[in-house]
PDB file of N, CA, C and O in Angstrom:
ATOM      1  N   UNK A   1       0.830  -1.188   0.000  1.00  0.00           N
ATOM      2  CA  UNK A   1       0.000   0.000   0.000  1.00  0.00           C
ATOM      3  C   UNK A   1       0.870   1.244   0.000  1.00  0.00           C
ATOM      4  O   UNK A   1       1.984   1.258   0.524  1.00  0.00           O
ATOM      5  N   UNK A   2       0.335   2.263  -0.591  1.00  0.00           N
ATOM      6  CA  UNK A   2       1.045   3.525  -0.708  1.00  0.00           C
ATOM      7  C   UNK A   2       1.172   4.210   0.654  1.00  0.00           C
ATOM      8  O   UNK A   2       0.336   4.017   1.537  1.00  0.00           O
ATOM      9  N   UNK A   3       2.219   5.004   0.811  1.00  0.00           N
ATOM     10  CA  UNK A   3       2.398   5.709   2.085  1.00  0.00           C
ATOM     11  C   UNK A   3       1.312   6.763   2.278  1.00  0.00           C
ATOM     12  O   UNK A   3       0.931   7.060   3.410  1.00  0.00           O
ATOM     13  N   UNK A   4       0.810   7.330   1.179  1.00  0.00           N
ATOM     14  CA  UNK A   4      -0.280   8.298   1.287  1.00  0.00           C
ATOM     15  C   UNK A   4      -1.560   7.661   1.788  1.00  0.00           C
ATOM     16  O   UNK A   4      -2.323   8.284   2.526  1.00  0.00           O
ATOM     17  N   UNK A   5      -1.797   6.409   1.385  1.00  0.00           N
ATOM     18  CA  UNK A   5      -2.974   5.695   1.858  1.00  0.00           C
ATOM     19  C   UNK A   5      -2.862   5.414   3.356  1.00  0.00           C
ATOM     20  O   UNK A   5      -3.849   5.503   4.087  1.00  0.00           O
ATOM     21  N   UNK A   6      -1.675   5.080   3.797  1.00  0.00           N
ATOM     22  CA  UNK A   6      -1.458   4.884   5.231  1.00  0.00           C
ATOM     23  C   UNK A   6      -1.668   6.193   5.983  1.00  0.00           C
ATOM     24  O   UNK A   6      -2.169   6.197   7.107  1.00  0.00           O
ATOM     25  N   UNK A   7      -1.280   7.308   5.356  1.00  0.00           N
ATOM     26  CA  UNK A   7      -1.491   8.610   5.985  1.00  0.00           C
ATOM     27  C   UNK A   7      -2.976   8.912   6.131  1.00  0.00           C
ATOM     28  O   UNK A   7      -3.392   9.506   7.126  1.00  0.00           O
ATOM     29  N   UNK A   8      -3.787   8.506   5.142  1.00  0.00           N
ATOM     30  CA  UNK A   8      -5.233   8.708   5.248  1.00  0.00           C
ATOM     31  C   UNK A   8      -5.822   7.870   6.377  1.00  0.00           C
ATOM     32  O   UNK A   8      -6.661   8.351   7.138  1.00  0.00           O
ATOM     33  N   UNK A   9      -5.386   6.623   6.487  1.00  0.00           N
ATOM     34  CA  UNK A   9      -5.864   5.752   7.569  1.00  0.00           C
ATOM     35  C   UNK A   9      -5.448   6.330   8.918  1.00  0.00           C
ATOM     36  O   UNK A   9      -6.237   6.339   9.864  1.00  0.00           O
ATOM     37  N   UNK A  10      -4.222   6.806   9.006  1.00  0.00           N
ATOM     38  CA  UNK A  10      -3.740   7.416  10.239  1.00  0.00           C
ATOM     39  C   UNK A  10      -4.535   8.679  10.569  1.00  0.00           C
ATOM     40  O   UNK A  10      -4.818   8.943  11.738  1.00  0.00           O
ATOM     41  N   UNK A  11      -4.895   9.456   9.555  1.00  0.00           N
ATOM     42  CA  UNK A  11      -5.705  10.654   9.782  1.00  0.00           C
ATOM     43  C   UNK A  11      -7.073  10.299  10.344  1.00  0.00           C
ATOM     44  O   UNK A  11      -7.565  10.967  11.254  1.00  0.00           O
ATOM     45  N   UNK A  12      -7.692   9.247   9.806  1.00  0.00           N
ATOM     46  CA  UNK A  12      -8.983   8.804  10.341  1.00  0.00           C
ATOM     47  C   UNK A  12      -8.848   8.346  11.791  1.00  0.00           C
ATOM     48  O   UNK A  12      -9.720   8.634  12.611  1.00  0.00           O
ATOM     49  N   UNK A  13      -7.771   7.641  12.116  1.00  0.00           N
ATOM     50  CA  UNK A  13      -7.562   7.197  13.489  1.00  0.00           C
ATOM     51  C   UNK A  13      -7.338   8.375  14.434  1.00  0.00           C
ATOM     52  O   UNK A  13      -7.842   8.379  15.557  1.00  0.00           O
ATOM     53  N   UNK A  14      -6.586   9.368  13.980  1.00  0.00           N
ATOM     54  CA  UNK A  14      -6.340  10.556  14.794  1.00  0.00           C
ATOM     55  C   UNK A  14      -7.631  11.320  15.031  1.00  0.00           C
ATOM     56  O   UNK A  14      -7.881  11.793  16.139  1.00  0.00           O
ATOM     57  N   UNK A  15      -8.460  11.443  13.985  1.00  0.00           N
ATOM     58  CA  UNK A  15      -9.735  12.137  14.132  1.00  0.00           C
ATOM     59  C   UNK A  15     -10.640  11.395  15.111  1.00  0.00           C
ATOM     60  O   UNK A  15     -11.307  12.028  15.929  1.00  0.00           O
ATOM     61  N   UNK A  16     -10.674  10.094  15.042  1.00  0.00           N
ATOM     62  CA  UNK A  16     -11.462   9.312  15.997  1.00  0.00           C
ATOM     63  C   UNK A  16     -10.971   9.496  17.421  1.00  0.00           C
ATOM     64  O   UNK A  16     -11.770   9.652  18.345  1.00  0.00           O
ATOM     65  N   UNK A  17      -9.662   9.476  17.598  1.00  0.00           N
ATOM     66  CA  UNK A  17      -9.096   9.672  18.934  1.00  0.00           C
ATOM     67  C   UNK A  17      -9.369  11.085  19.448  1.00  0.00           C
ATOM     68  O   UNK A  17      -9.659  11.265  20.630  1.00  0.00           O
ATOM     69  N   UNK A  18      -9.279  12.081  18.577  1.00  0.00           N
ATOM     70  CA  UNK A  18      -9.570  13.458  18.989  1.00  0.00           C
ATOM     71  C   UNK A  18     -11.040  13.634  19.367  1.00  0.00           C
ATOM     72  O   UNK A  18     -11.366  14.377  20.292  1.00  0.00           O
ATOM     73  N   UNK A  19     -11.912  12.952  18.652  1.00  0.00           N
ATOM     74  CA  UNK A  19     -13.339  13.032  18.977  1.00  0.00           C
ATOM     75  C   UNK A  19     -13.622  12.416  20.344  1.00  0.00           C
ATOM     76  O   UNK A  19     -14.334  13.003  21.159  1.00  0.00           O
ATOM     77  N   UNK A  20     -13.073  11.249  20.590  1.00  0.00           N
ATOM     78  CA  UNK A  20     -13.263  10.589  21.891  1.00  0.00           C
ATOM     79  C   UNK A  20     -12.662  11.432  23.000  1.00  0.00           C
ATOM     80  O   UNK A  20     -13.273  11.598  24.056  1.00  0.00           O
ATOM     81  N   UNK A  21     -11.462  11.970  22.769  1.00  0.00           N
ATOM     82  CA  UNK A  21     -10.811  12.824  23.764  1.00  0.00           C
ATOM     83  C   UNK A  21     -11.632  14.080  24.022  1.00  0.00           C
ATOM     84  O   UNK A  21     -11.789  14.494  25.170  1.00  0.00           O
ATOM     85  N   UNK A  22     -12.155  14.689  22.965  1.00  0.00           N
ATOM     86  CA  UNK A  22     -12.949  15.906  23.120  1.00  0.00           C
ATOM     87  C   UNK A  22     -14.215  15.681  23.922  1.00  0.00           C
ATOM     88  O   UNK A  22     -14.588  16.513  24.749  1.00  0.00           O
ATOM     89  N   UNK A  23     -14.875  14.565  23.682  1.00  0.00           N
ATOM     90  CA  UNK A  23     -16.104  14.254  24.425  1.00  0.00           C
ATOM     91  C   UNK A  23     -15.779  13.999  25.896  1.00  0.00           C
ATOM     92  O   UNK A  23     -16.467  14.513  26.778  1.00  0.00           O
ATOM     93  N   UNK A  24     -14.746  13.217  26.167  1.00  0.00           N
ATOM     94  CA  UNK A  24     -14.391  12.911  27.562  1.00  0.00           C
ATOM     95  C   UNK A  24     -13.955  14.163  28.311  1.00  0.00           C
ATOM     96  O   UNK A  24     -14.359  14.378  29.454  1.00  0.00           O
ATOM     97  N   UNK A  25     -13.128  14.993  27.669  1.00  0.00           N
ATOM     98  CA  UNK A  25     -12.659  16.209  28.328  1.00  0.00           C
ATOM     99  C   UNK A  25     -13.794  17.195  28.553  1.00  0.00           C
ATOM    100  O   UNK A  25     -13.835  17.863  29.586  1.00  0.00           O
ATOM    101  N   UNK A  26     -14.712  17.296  27.604  1.00  0.00           N
ATOM    102  CA  UNK A  26     -15.841  18.203  27.773  1.00  0.00           C
ATOM    103  C   UNK A  26     -16.708  17.758  28.942  1.00  0.00           C
ATOM    104  O   UNK A  26     -17.116  18.578  29.764  1.00  0.00           O
ATOM    105  N   UNK A  27     -16.987  16.470  29.019  1.00  0.00           N
ATOM    106  CA  UNK A  27     -17.786  15.970  30.143  1.00  0.00           C
ATOM    107  C   UNK A  27     -17.061  16.171  31.467  1.00  0.00           C
ATOM    108  O   UNK A  27     -17.696  16.436  32.488  1.00  0.00           O
ATOM    109  N   UNK A  28     -15.748  16.047  31.459  1.00  0.00           N
ATOM    110  CA  UNK A  28     -14.956  16.232  32.675  1.00  0.00           C
ATOM    111  C   UNK A  28     -14.906  17.713  33.066  1.00  0.00           C
ATOM    112  O   UNK A  28     -14.927  18.042  34.252  1.00  0.00           O
ATOM    113  N   UNK A  29     -14.839  18.606  32.075  1.00  0.00           N
ATOM    114  CA  UNK A  29     -14.707  20.033  32.355  1.00  0.00           C
ATOM    115  C   UNK A  29     -16.032  20.713  32.688  1.00  0.00           C
ATOM    116  O   UNK A  29     -16.035  21.873  33.101  1.00  0.00           O
ATOM    117  N   UNK A  30     -17.144  20.027  32.518  1.00  0.00           N
ATOM    118  CA  UNK A  30     -18.445  20.631  32.823  1.00  0.00           C
ATOM    119  C   UNK A  30     -18.527  20.972  34.315  1.00  0.00           C
ATOM    120  O   UNK A  30     -19.044  22.028  34.680  1.00  0.00           O
ATOM    121  N   UNK A  31     -18.028  20.094  35.168  1.00  0.00           N
ATOM    122  CA  UNK A  31     -18.075  20.352  36.600  1.00  0.00           C
ATOM    123  C   UNK A  31     -17.108  21.471  37.010  1.00  0.00           C
ATOM    124  O   UNK A  31     -17.318  22.118  38.036  1.00  0.00           O
ATOM    125  N   UNK A  32     -16.065  21.701  36.230  1.00  0.00           N
ATOM    126  CA  UNK A  32     -15.083  22.731  36.556  1.00  0.00           C
ATOM    127  C   UNK A  32     -15.478  24.110  36.039  1.00  0.00           C
ATOM    128  O   UNK A  32     -14.838  25.104  36.383  1.00  0.00           O
ATOM    129  N   UNK A  33     -16.514  24.181  35.227  1.00  0.00           N
ATOM    130  CA  UNK A  33     -16.933  25.464  34.694  1.00  0.00           C
ATOM    131  C   UNK A  33     -16.257  25.853  33.390  1.00  0.00           C
ATOM    132  O   UNK A  33     -16.468  26.958  32.889  1.00  0.00           O
ATOM    133  N   UNK A  34     -15.452  24.964  32.837  1.00  0.00           N
ATOM    134  CA  UNK A  34     -14.773  25.221  31.561  1.00  0.00           C
ATOM    135  C   UNK A  34     -15.469  24.420  30.464  1.00  0.00           C
ATOM    136  O   UNK A  34     -14.871  23.519  29.876  1.00  0.00           O
ATOM    137  N   UNK A  35     -16.704  24.739  30.194  1.00  0.00           N
ATOM    138  CA  UNK A  35     -17.527  23.933  29.301  1.00  0.00           C
ATOM    139  C   UNK A  35     -16.989  23.908  27.875  1.00  0.00           C
ATOM    140  O   UNK A  35     -17.028  22.866  27.220  1.00  0.00           O
ATOM    141  N   UNK A  36     -16.490  25.032  27.389  1.00  0.00           N
ATOM    142  CA  UNK A  36     -16.113  25.142  25.980  1.00  0.00           C
ATOM    143  C   UNK A  36     -14.605  25.125  25.741  1.00  0.00           C
ATOM    144  O   UNK A  36     -14.166  25.428  24.632  1.00  0.00           O
ATOM    145  N   UNK A  37     -13.807  24.784  26.738  1.00  0.00           N
ATOM    146  CA  UNK A  37     -12.347  24.836  26.585  1.00  0.00           C
ATOM    147  C   UNK A  37     -11.837  23.810  25.576  1.00  0.00           C
ATOM    148  O   UNK A  37     -11.035  24.157  24.709  1.00  0.00           O
ATOM    149  N   UNK A  38     -12.271  22.582  25.664  1.00  0.00           N
ATOM    150  CA  UNK A  38     -11.792  21.531  24.771  1.00  0.00           C
ATOM    151  C   UNK A  38     -12.260  21.765  23.343  1.00  0.00           C
ATOM    152  O   UNK A  38     -11.496  21.566  22.398  1.00  0.00           O
ATOM    153  N   UNK A  39     -13.497  22.183  23.180  1.00  0.00           N
ATOM    154  CA  UNK A  39     -14.016  22.471  21.848  1.00  0.00           C
ATOM    155  C   UNK A  39     -13.272  23.601  21.177  1.00  0.00           C
ATOM    156  O   UNK A  39     -13.039  23.565  19.969  1.00  0.00           O
ATOM    157  N   UNK A  40     -12.892  24.612  21.955  1.00  0.00           N
ATOM    158  CA  UNK A  40     -12.166  25.729  21.356  1.00  0.00           C
ATOM    159  C   UNK A  40     -10.751  25.332  20.959  1.00  0.00           C
ATOM    160  O   UNK A  40     -10.230  25.830  19.961  1.00  0.00           O
ATOM    161  N   UNK A  41     -10.125  24.447  21.719  1.00  0.00           N
ATOM    162  CA  UNK A  41      -8.788  23.966  21.347  1.00  0.00           C
ATOM    163  C   UNK A  41      -8.855  23.156  20.052  1.00  0.00           C
ATOM    164  O   UNK A  41      -8.012  23.319  19.169  1.00  0.00           O
ATOM    165  N   UNK A  42      -9.848  22.292  19.942  1.00  0.00           N
ATOM    166  CA  UNK A  42     -10.012  21.507  18.718  1.00  0.00           C
ATOM    167  C   UNK A  42     -10.367  22.402  17.530  1.00  0.00           C
ATOM    168  O   UNK A  42      -9.914  22.156  16.412  1.00  0.00           O
ATOM    169  N   UNK A  43     -11.168  23.427  17.764  1.00  0.00           N
ATOM    170  CA  UNK A  43     -11.520  24.360  16.697  1.00  0.00           C
ATOM    171  C   UNK A  43     -10.286  25.117  16.208  1.00  0.00           C
ATOM    172  O   UNK A  43     -10.098  25.279  15.003  1.00  0.00           O
ATOM    173  N   UNK A  44      -9.447  25.581  17.132  1.00  0.00           N
ATOM    174  CA  UNK A  44      -8.224  26.285  16.738  1.00  0.00           C
ATOM    175  C   UNK A  44      -7.264  25.364  15.992  1.00  0.00           C
ATOM    176  O   UNK A  44      -6.573  25.807  15.075  1.00  0.00           O
ATOM    177  N   UNK A  45      -7.211  24.090  16.372  1.00  0.00           N
ATOM    178  CA  UNK A  45      -6.374  23.134  15.645  1.00  0.00           C
ATOM    179  C   UNK A  45      -6.891  22.942  14.227  1.00  0.00           C
ATOM    180  O   UNK A  45      -6.105  22.867  13.283  1.00  0.00           O
ATOM    181  N   UNK A  46      -8.206  22.863  14.074  1.00  0.00           N
ATOM    182  CA  UNK A  46      -8.798  22.729  12.744  1.00  0.00           C
ATOM    183  C   UNK A  46      -8.551  23.950  11.875  1.00  0.00           C
ATOM    184  O   UNK A  46      -8.259  23.823  10.686  1.00  0.00           O
ATOM    185  N   UNK A  47      -8.670  25.141  12.472  1.00  0.00           N
ATOM    186  CA  UNK A  47      -8.408  26.372  11.726  1.00  0.00           C
ATOM    187  C   UNK A  47      -6.938  26.453  11.321  1.00  0.00           C
ATOM    188  O   UNK A  47      -6.624  26.832  10.192  1.00  0.00           O
ATOM    189  N   UNK A  48      -6.045  26.100  12.233  1.00  0.00           N
ATOM    190  CA  UNK A  48      -4.615  26.130  11.915  1.00  0.00           C
ATOM    191  C   UNK A  48      -4.282  25.144  10.796  1.00  0.00           C
ATOM    192  O   UNK A  48      -3.515  25.474   9.891  1.00  0.00           O
ATOM    193  N   UNK A  49      -4.844  23.950  10.850  1.00  0.00           N
ATOM    194  CA  UNK A  49      -4.609  22.981   9.783  1.00  0.00           C
ATOM    195  C   UNK A  49      -5.212  23.449   8.466  1.00  0.00           C
ATOM    196  O   UNK A  49      -4.628  23.220   7.406  1.00  0.00           O
ATOM    197  N   UNK A  50      -6.364  24.098   8.515  1.00  0.00           N
ATOM    198  CA  UNK A  50      -6.983  24.612   7.302  1.00  0.00           C
ATOM    199  C   UNK A  50      -6.179  25.739   6.677  1.00  0.00           C
ATOM    200  O   UNK A  50      -6.004  25.771   5.459  1.00  0.00           O
ATOM    201  N   UNK A  51      -5.690  26.660   7.489  1.00  0.00           N
ATOM    202  CA  UNK A  51      -4.859  27.746   6.971  1.00  0.00           C
ATOM    203  C   UNK A  51      -3.552  27.202   6.431  1.00  0.00           C
ATOM    204  O   UNK A  51      -3.074  27.639   5.385  1.00  0.00           O
ATOM    205  N   UNK A  52      -2.976  26.249   7.143  1.00  0.00           N
ATOM    206  CA  UNK A  52      -1.748  25.613   6.648  1.00  0.00           C
ATOM    207  C   UNK A  52      -1.972  24.899   5.330  1.00  0.00           C
ATOM    208  O   UNK A  52      -1.102  24.895   4.459  1.00  0.00           O
ATOM    209  N   UNK A  53      -3.147  24.294   5.187  1.00  0.00           N
ATOM    210  CA  UNK A  53      -3.467  23.627   3.921  1.00  0.00           C
ATOM    211  C   UNK A  53      -3.537  24.622   2.780  1.00  0.00           C
ATOM    212  O   UNK A  53      -3.004  24.369   1.700  1.00  0.00           O
ATOM    213  N   UNK A  54      -4.187  25.746   3.006  1.00  0.00           N
ATOM    214  CA  UNK A  54      -4.311  26.756   1.954  1.00  0.00           C
ATOM    215  C   UNK A  54      -2.938  27.295   1.559  1.00  0.00           C
ATOM    216  O   UNK A  54      -2.682  27.544   0.381  1.00  0.00           O
ATOM    217  N   UNK A  55      -2.073  27.470   2.526  1.00  0.00           N
ATOM    218  CA  UNK A  55      -0.756  28.045   2.240  1.00  0.00           C
ATOM    219  C   UNK A  55       0.196  27.027   1.618  1.00  0.00           C
ATOM    220  O   UNK A  55       0.898  27.351   0.660  1.00  0.00           O
ATOM    221  N   UNK A  56       0.235  25.805   2.143  1.00  0.00           N
ATOM    222  CA  UNK A  56       1.271  24.849   1.759  1.00  0.00           C
ATOM    223  C   UNK A  56       0.830  23.728   0.828  1.00  0.00           C
ATOM    224  O   UNK A  56       1.678  22.959   0.374  1.00  0.00           O
ATOM    225  N   UNK A  57      -0.449  23.602   0.526  1.00  0.00           N
ATOM    226  CA  UNK A  57      -0.916  22.453  -0.256  1.00  0.00           C
ATOM    227  C   UNK A  57      -0.428  22.486  -1.696  1.00  0.00           C
ATOM    228  O   UNK A  57      -0.298  21.435  -2.325  1.00  0.00           O
ATOM    229  N   UNK A  58      -0.161  23.648  -2.218  1.00  0.00           N
ATOM    230  CA  UNK A  58       0.295  23.702  -3.610  1.00  0.00           C
ATOM    231  C   UNK A  58       1.691  23.103  -3.782  1.00  0.00           C
ATOM    232  O   UNK A  58       2.100  22.801  -4.903  1.00  0.00           O
ATOM    233  N   UNK A  59       2.417  22.932  -2.689  1.00  0.00           N
ATOM    234  CA  UNK A  59       3.749  22.327  -2.759  1.00  0.00           C
ATOM    235  C   UNK A  59       3.699  20.800  -2.773  1.00  0.00           C
ATOM    236  O   UNK A  59       4.670  20.148  -3.157  1.00  0.00           O
ATOM    237  N   UNK A  60       2.577  20.234  -2.358  1.00  0.00           N
ATOM    238  CA  UNK A  60       2.449  18.779  -2.339  1.00  0.00           C
ATOM    239  C   UNK A  60       2.097  18.265  -3.731  1.00  0.00           C
ATOM    240  O   UNK A  60       1.327  18.896  -4.455  1.00  0.00           O
ATOM    241  N   UNK A  61       2.652  17.142  -4.095  1.00  0.00           N
ATOM    242  CA  UNK A  61       2.369  16.562  -5.401  1.00  0.00           C
ATOM    243  C   UNK A  61       1.490  15.323  -5.309  1.00  0.00           C
ATOM    244  O   UNK A  61       0.831  14.965  -6.286  1.00  0.00           O
ATOM    245  N   UNK A  62       1.466  14.672  -4.174  1.00  0.00           N
ATOM    246  CA  UNK A  62       0.688  13.446  -4.003  1.00  0.00           C
ATOM    247  C   UNK A  62      -0.727  13.785  -3.548  1.00  0.00           C
ATOM    248  O   UNK A  62      -0.916  14.473  -2.545  1.00  0.00           O
ATOM    249  N   UNK A  63      -1.700  13.307  -4.280  1.00  0.00           N
ATOM    250  CA  UNK A  63      -3.094  13.549  -3.934  1.00  0.00           C
ATOM    251  C   UNK A  63      -3.465  12.870  -2.619  1.00  0.00           C
ATOM    252  O   UNK A  63      -4.311  13.374  -1.880  1.00  0.00           O
ATOM    253  N   UNK A  64      -2.845  11.736  -2.323  1.00  0.00           N
ATOM    254  CA  UNK A  64      -3.131  11.029  -1.070  1.00  0.00           C
ATOM    255  C   UNK A  64      -2.778  11.877   0.146  1.00  0.00           C
ATOM    256  O   UNK A  64      -3.531  11.910   1.120  1.00  0.00           O
ATOM    257  N   UNK A  65      -1.640  12.562   0.095  1.00  0.00           N
ATOM    258  CA  UNK A  65      -1.225  13.407   1.211  1.00  0.00           C
ATOM    259  C   UNK A  65      -2.136  14.622   1.351  1.00  0.00           C
ATOM    260  O   UNK A  65      -2.425  15.056   2.466  1.00  0.00           O
ATOM    261  N   UNK A  66      -2.584  15.167   0.235  1.00  0.00           N
ATOM    262  CA  UNK A  66      -3.505  16.306   0.273  1.00  0.00           C
ATOM    263  C   UNK A  66      -4.829  15.890   0.905  1.00  0.00           C
ATOM    264  O   UNK A  66      -5.380  16.614   1.735  1.00  0.00           O
ATOM    265  N   UNK A  67      -5.337  14.731   0.516  1.00  0.00           N
ATOM    266  CA  UNK A  67      -6.597  14.246   1.068  1.00  0.00           C
ATOM    267  C   UNK A  67      -6.462  13.942   2.560  1.00  0.00           C
ATOM    268  O   UNK A  67      -7.373  14.231   3.335  1.00  0.00           O
ATOM    269  N   UNK A  68      -5.339  13.365   2.964  1.00  0.00           N
ATOM    270  CA  UNK A  68      -5.161  13.069   4.388  1.00  0.00           C
ATOM    271  C   UNK A  68      -5.082  14.353   5.207  1.00  0.00           C
ATOM    272  O   UNK A  68      -5.553  14.392   6.344  1.00  0.00           O
ATOM    273  N   UNK A  69      -4.488  15.408   4.639  1.00  0.00           N
ATOM    274  CA  UNK A  69      -4.427  16.697   5.318  1.00  0.00           C
ATOM    275  C   UNK A  69      -5.844  17.280   5.468  1.00  0.00           C
ATOM    276  O   UNK A  69      -6.195  17.824   6.516  1.00  0.00           O
ATOM    277  N   UNK A  70      -6.640  17.158   4.413  1.00  0.00           N
ATOM    278  CA  UNK A  70      -8.017  17.640   4.476  1.00  0.00           C
ATOM    279  C   UNK A  70      -8.854  16.836   5.473  1.00  0.00           C
ATOM    280  O   UNK A  70      -9.681  17.399   6.190  1.00  0.00           O
ATOM    281  N   UNK A  71      -8.640  15.544   5.516  1.00  0.00           N
ATOM    282  CA  UNK A  71      -9.351  14.700   6.483  1.00  0.00           C
ATOM    283  C   UNK A  71      -9.019  15.147   7.904  1.00  0.00           C
ATOM    284  O   UNK A  71      -9.906  15.235   8.754  1.00  0.00           O
ATOM    285  N   UNK A  72      -7.768  15.422   8.155  1.00  0.00           N
ATOM    286  CA  UNK A  72      -7.348  15.845   9.480  1.00  0.00           C
ATOM    287  C   UNK A  72      -7.941  17.209   9.845  1.00  0.00           C
ATOM    288  O   UNK A  72      -8.408  17.399  10.968  1.00  0.00           O
ATOM    289  N   UNK A  73      -7.926  18.153   8.907  1.00  0.00           N
ATOM    290  CA  UNK A  73      -8.456  19.492   9.191  1.00  0.00           C
ATOM    291  C   UNK A  73      -9.968  19.462   9.415  1.00  0.00           C
ATOM    292  O   UNK A  73     -10.465  20.047  10.378  1.00  0.00           O
ATOM    293  N   UNK A  74     -10.694  18.787   8.534  1.00  0.00           N
ATOM    294  CA  UNK A  74     -12.148  18.738   8.704  1.00  0.00           C
ATOM    295  C   UNK A  74     -12.539  17.857   9.889  1.00  0.00           C
ATOM    296  O   UNK A  74     -13.562  18.095  10.531  1.00  0.00           O
ATOM    297  N   UNK A  75     -11.739  16.861  10.174  1.00  0.00           N
ATOM    298  CA  UNK A  75     -12.006  16.017  11.340  1.00  0.00           C
ATOM    299  C   UNK A  75     -11.846  16.770  12.645  1.00  0.00           C
ATOM    300  O   UNK A  75     -12.609  16.553  13.586  1.00  0.00           O
ATOM    301  N   UNK A  76     -10.851  17.662  12.713  1.00  0.00           N
ATOM    302  CA  UNK A  76     -10.702  18.495  13.912  1.00  0.00           C
ATOM    303  C   UNK A  76     -11.910  19.409  14.079  1.00  0.00           C
ATOM    304  O   UNK A  76     -12.380  19.626  15.196  1.00  0.00           O
ATOM    305  N   UNK A  77     -12.407  19.940  12.972  1.00  0.00           N
ATOM    306  CA  UNK A  77     -13.600  20.790  13.045  1.00  0.00           C
ATOM    307  C   UNK A  77     -14.817  19.973  13.484  1.00  0.00           C
ATOM    308  O   UNK A  77     -15.633  20.455  14.270  1.00  0.00           O
ATOM    309  N   UNK A  78     -14.944  18.755  12.989  1.00  0.00           N
ATOM    310  CA  UNK A  78     -16.068  17.899  13.381  1.00  0.00           C
ATOM    311  C   UNK A  78     -15.969  17.517  14.855  1.00  0.00           C
ATOM    312  O   UNK A  78     -16.974  17.521  15.565  1.00  0.00           O
ATOM    313  N   UNK A  79     -14.770  17.188  15.316  1.00  0.00           N
ATOM    314  CA  UNK A  79     -14.584  16.851  16.732  1.00  0.00           C
ATOM    315  C   UNK A  79     -14.881  18.062  17.610  1.00  0.00           C
ATOM    316  O   UNK A  79     -15.451  17.924  18.692  1.00  0.00           O
ATOM    317  N   UNK A  80     -14.492  19.252  17.142  1.00  0.00           N
ATOM    318  CA  UNK A  80     -14.786  20.469  17.896  1.00  0.00           C
ATOM    319  C   UNK A  80     -16.286  20.718  17.963  1.00  0.00           C
ATOM    320  O   UNK A  80     -16.809  21.121  19.001  1.00  0.00           O
ATOM    321  N   UNK A  81     -16.975  20.476  16.853  1.00  0.00           N
ATOM    322  CA  UNK A  81     -18.421  20.716  16.865  1.00  0.00           C
ATOM    323  C   UNK A  81     -19.143  19.748  17.799  1.00  0.00           C
ATOM    324  O   UNK A  81     -20.108  20.133  18.460  1.00  0.00           O
ATOM    325  N   UNK A  82     -18.692  18.513  17.860  1.00  0.00           N
ATOM    326  CA  UNK A  82     -19.297  17.551  18.781  1.00  0.00           C
ATOM    327  C   UNK A  82     -19.042  17.959  20.227  1.00  0.00           C
ATOM    328  O   UNK A  82     -19.946  17.901  21.061  1.00  0.00           O
ATOM    329  N   UNK A  83     -17.804  18.374  20.526  1.00  0.00           N
ATOM    330  CA  UNK A  83     -17.476  18.791  21.890  1.00  0.00           C
ATOM    331  C   UNK A  83     -18.250  20.046  22.279  1.00  0.00           C
ATOM    332  O   UNK A  83     -18.737  20.147  23.405  1.00  0.00           O
ATOM    333  N   UNK A  84     -18.368  20.999  21.361  1.00  0.00           N
ATOM    334  CA  UNK A  84     -19.112  22.218  21.661  1.00  0.00           C
ATOM    335  C   UNK A  84     -20.608  21.941  21.811  1.00  0.00           C
ATOM    336  O   UNK A  84     -21.276  22.566  22.634  1.00  0.00           O
ATOM    337  N   UNK A  85     -21.130  21.011  21.021  1.00  0.00           N
ATOM    338  CA  UNK A  85     -22.542  20.656  21.123  1.00  0.00           C
ATOM    339  C   UNK A  85     -22.851  20.009  22.469  1.00  0.00           C
ATOM    340  O   UNK A  85     -23.879  20.304  23.078  1.00  0.00           O
ATOM    341  N   UNK A  86     -21.979  19.139  22.930  1.00  0.00           N
ATOM    342  CA  UNK A  86     -22.165  18.515  24.242  1.00  0.00           C
ATOM    343  C   UNK A  86     -22.114  19.572  25.339  1.00  0.00           C
ATOM    344  O   UNK A  86     -22.915  19.544  26.272  1.00  0.00           O
ATOM    345  N   UNK A  87     -21.175  20.498  25.225  1.00  0.00           N
ATOM    346  CA  UNK A  87     -21.102  21.586  26.214  1.00  0.00           C
ATOM    347  C   UNK A  87     -22.325  22.472  26.189  1.00  0.00           C
ATOM    348  O   UNK A  87     -22.799  22.904  27.240  1.00  0.00           O
ATOM    349  N   UNK A  88     -22.844  22.751  25.005  1.00  0.00           N
ATOM    350  CA  UNK A  88     -24.031  23.595  24.879  1.00  0.00           C
ATOM    351  C   UNK A  88     -25.248  22.930  25.498  1.00  0.00           C
ATOM    352  O   UNK A  88     -25.994  23.571  26.240  1.00  0.00           O
ATOM    353  N   UNK A  89     -25.460  21.648  25.201  1.00  0.00           N
ATOM    354  CA  UNK A  89     -26.614  20.952  25.757  1.00  0.00           C
ATOM    355  C   UNK A  89     -26.507  20.749  27.264  1.00  0.00           C
ATOM    356  O   UNK A  89     -27.516  20.772  27.970  1.00  0.00           O
ATOM    357  N   UNK A  90     -25.301  20.553  27.753  1.00  0.00           N
ATOM    358  CA  UNK A  90     -25.152  20.402  29.204  1.00  0.00           C
ATOM    359  C   UNK A  90     -25.390  21.740  29.906  1.00  0.00           C
ATOM    360  O   UNK A  90     -25.877  21.769  31.036  1.00  0.00           O
ATOM    361  N   UNK A  91     -25.053  22.831  29.250  1.00  0.00           N
ATOM    362  CA  UNK A  91     -25.294  24.139  29.839  1.00  0.00           C
ATOM    363  C   UNK A  91     -26.788  24.480  29.842  1.00  0.00           C
ATOM    364  O   UNK A  91     -27.276  25.137  30.761  1.00  0.00           O
ATOM    365  N   UNK A  92     -27.506  24.034  28.813  1.00  0.00           N
ATOM    366  CA  UNK A  92     -28.948  24.282  28.750  1.00  0.00           C
ATOM    367  C   UNK A  92     -29.697  23.495  29.822  1.00  0.00           C
ATOM    368  O   UNK A  92     -30.722  23.952  30.328  1.00  0.00           O
ATOM    369  N   UNK A  93     -29.187  22.310  30.168  1.00  0.00           N
ATOM    370  CA  UNK A  93     -29.846  21.484  31.181  1.00  0.00           C
ATOM    371  C   UNK A  93     -29.681  22.072  32.577  1.00  0.00           C
ATOM    372  O   UNK A  93     -30.535  21.874  33.442  1.00  0.00           O
ATOM    373  N   UNK A  94     -28.581  22.796  32.797  1.00  0.00           N
ATOM    374  CA  UNK A  94     -28.336  23.362  34.123  1.00  0.00           C
ATOM    375  C   UNK A  94     -29.146  24.573  34.292  1.00  0.00           C
ATOM    376  O   UNK A  94     -29.091  25.211  35.344  1.00  0.00           O
TER     377      UNK A  94
END
């Protein structure tokens, strides 16, 4: 298998781990009063990866690496949205 394909699989695994981490940290931080801290960190990571993609993607020649970078950037945004949604609903219940 191509190294770019392995990078895509690794990106999916990282996104899954970030989502699980974001949910656990958000639930843990609800009692501390930091409801949106984890979601904002994941959102900033997604924005940084997205800006980096716009700036540096034209230097990449392999489509597999470009797709894995996009998977990672959009996955961070998705993990952030899940963490922020959990924080929002927990705040509405209180």
